C-alpha atoms as one frame of an Amber mdcrd trajectory, in Angstrom:
protein
 129.053  92.364  62.781 126.659  89.956  64.425 126.905  86.198  64.291 124.834
  84.433  61.614 123.021  82.265  64.132 120.929  84.944  65.796 120.682  88.659
  65.157 119.097  91.050  67.619 119.643  94.487  69.068 120.175  93.973  72.777
 119.536  97.379  74.304 118.072  98.500  77.578 115.145 100.835  77.081 113.947
 103.359  79.640 110.431 103.912  78.309 109.411 106.195  81.208 112.500 108.319
  80.551 111.787 108.344  76.806 108.202 109.475  77.440 109.391 112.260  79.773
 111.996 113.348  77.214 109.358 113.376  74.458 107.108 115.534  76.642 110.023
 117.914  77.333 110.843 118.178  73.626 107.256 118.828  72.581 106.791 121.347
  75.409 109.997 123.139  74.340 108.548 123.297  70.814 105.442 125.049  72.171
 102.854 122.245  72.209 100.110 122.393  74.835  99.165 119.040  76.391  95.837
 120.247  77.770  94.175 119.050  74.550  92.687 115.542  74.739  94.343 114.765
  71.405  97.848 115.592  72.675  97.632 114.402  76.289  98.932 110.887  75.530
 101.225 111.926  72.666 104.554 111.699  74.547 103.873 108.048  75.449 102.712
 107.215  71.925 105.754 109.007  70.515 108.169 107.081  72.776 106.558 103.733
  71.888 106.603 104.564  68.162 110.323 105.399  68.228 111.106 102.258  70.241
 109.218 100.178  67.660 111.004 101.826  64.724 114.384 101.172  66.331 113.797
  97.492  67.190 114.164  94.786  64.543 112.498  91.433  64.998 115.071  88.833
  66.032 115.695  86.082  63.507 117.880  83.093  62.861 119.989  83.391  59.724
 119.187  79.966  58.259 122.088  78.811  56.077 121.964  75.640  53.975 124.620
  73.760  51.992 124.502  74.457  48.262 124.127  70.733  47.495 122.886  71.350
  43.940 125.863  73.536  43.108 123.575  76.420  42.102 125.797  78.933  40.293
 123.489  81.743  39.179 122.374  84.872  41.013 119.949  84.572  43.921 118.168
  87.918  43.919 115.363  89.389  46.027 114.165  92.803  44.958 111.612  95.376
  46.075 112.276  94.535  49.736 110.512  97.344  51.614 112.261  98.939  54.574
 112.115 101.984  56.792 114.939 103.548  58.728 115.845 106.690  60.635 118.302
 109.273  59.342 120.928 109.568  62.056 121.543 113.236  61.248 117.977 114.537
  61.739 116.204 111.550  63.337 113.621 111.645  60.557 112.437 108.544  58.679
 113.603 107.409  55.288 111.754 104.663  53.434 112.485 102.671  50.356 113.236
  99.323  48.801 116.310  97.155  48.593 117.504  94.639  46.043 119.851  92.049
  47.525 121.666  89.413  45.459 124.481  86.948  45.815 126.183  84.342  43.654
 126.347  81.268  45.898 129.502  79.483  46.869 129.113  76.471  49.125 126.163
  77.900  51.092 122.771  79.449  50.415 120.599  81.539  52.720 116.877  81.058
  53.349 115.190  83.563  50.995 113.130  85.343  53.659 116.357  86.060  55.516
 117.430  88.517  52.822 114.503  90.750  53.797 115.156  90.168  57.501 118.791
  91.172  57.007 117.748  94.480  55.441 115.310  95.081  58.316 117.969  94.257
  60.912 120.397  96.884  59.663 117.657  99.437  58.892 116.216  99.427  62.437
 118.665 101.910  63.909 119.755 105.483  63.293 121.439 105.021  59.961 122.775
 106.413  56.712 121.662 104.850  53.443 125.252 104.379  52.339 126.153 102.451
  55.499 122.962 100.371  55.366 123.754  99.288  51.802 127.301  98.322  52.689
 126.389  96.545  55.960 123.975  94.190  54.193 126.571  93.362  51.527 129.410
  92.823  53.999 127.285  90.582  56.217 126.479  88.336  53.247 130.117  88.276
  52.174 131.341  87.422  55.682 128.774  84.756  56.552 128.067  83.038  53.212
 131.419  83.483  51.446 129.616  83.818  48.111 131.342  84.415  44.789 129.662
  87.813  44.491 127.283  90.138  46.344 125.198  93.040  45.099 122.943  95.391
  47.057 121.012  98.337  45.617 118.947 100.555  47.909 116.514 103.224  46.701
 114.945 105.507  49.322 113.131 108.759  49.913 114.514 110.759  52.825 112.088
 112.946  54.728 115.067 114.980  55.986 115.400 116.047  52.337 111.748 116.138
  51.251 110.029 117.668  54.313 112.662 120.146  55.477 115.660 122.016  54.123
 115.629 121.816  50.330 112.117 120.201  50.367 112.862 118.162  47.255 109.531
 116.337  47.216 109.543 113.147  45.166 113.327 112.828  45.013 114.972 109.509
  45.798 118.517 108.403  46.492 120.080 105.233  45.062 123.119 103.556  46.601
 124.870 100.333  45.653 127.551  98.019  46.939 129.025  95.391  44.618 131.531
  92.818  45.841 133.410  89.945  44.222 132.439  89.036  40.662 129.709  91.679
  40.496 132.345  94.337  41.023 135.122  92.911  38.870 133.221  91.420  35.899
 131.461  94.065  33.758 128.992  91.544  32.255 127.942  90.207  35.666 127.673
  93.752  36.987 125.438  94.754  34.058 123.233  91.671  34.533 122.793  92.401
  38.235 121.996  96.079  37.728 119.456  95.213  35.002 117.755  92.606  37.216
 117.835  95.015  40.161 116.100  97.652  38.060 118.744 100.101  39.225 118.924
 102.051  35.989 122.518 102.991  36.849
């Protein structure tokens, strides 16, 4: 996992190569680039994919829990978008991220940035959910962590089974939220998980 000080995806990008590959793919699928509407599509497609796969860098601002706050810190309805690593199609949804502080607290906006960081890569929803939880556990050492992710996968709604309107819910509970049934129930109710 990345250090808490600064998270970024350091990757070299060959945008000219990506544009050429996009043109080859679209040509292989039978598209004709003589149309004015499609002429610049490979470049737009390459830039769109690069944008979807690049999170904004951020500093994970951690503060001492001077007040001894001992209740859940919970951010819900955090919007995200990711790419299914099996079909390279988008999935979009919301995340609820919570932790029970120990000696440190995290700047609230960083919970959303953390979700974005792990979502901006070819991904599975299960792994995304777990990565966010494990990062919080490793870097904050809280008493408990809970993450619930709800998403609609276009690899399931636009192709294959074409289950339009279906969503998938995943959760990872660590520490007291996993071991204490009352805490678990409180978190799931606040998260609106309906599990």
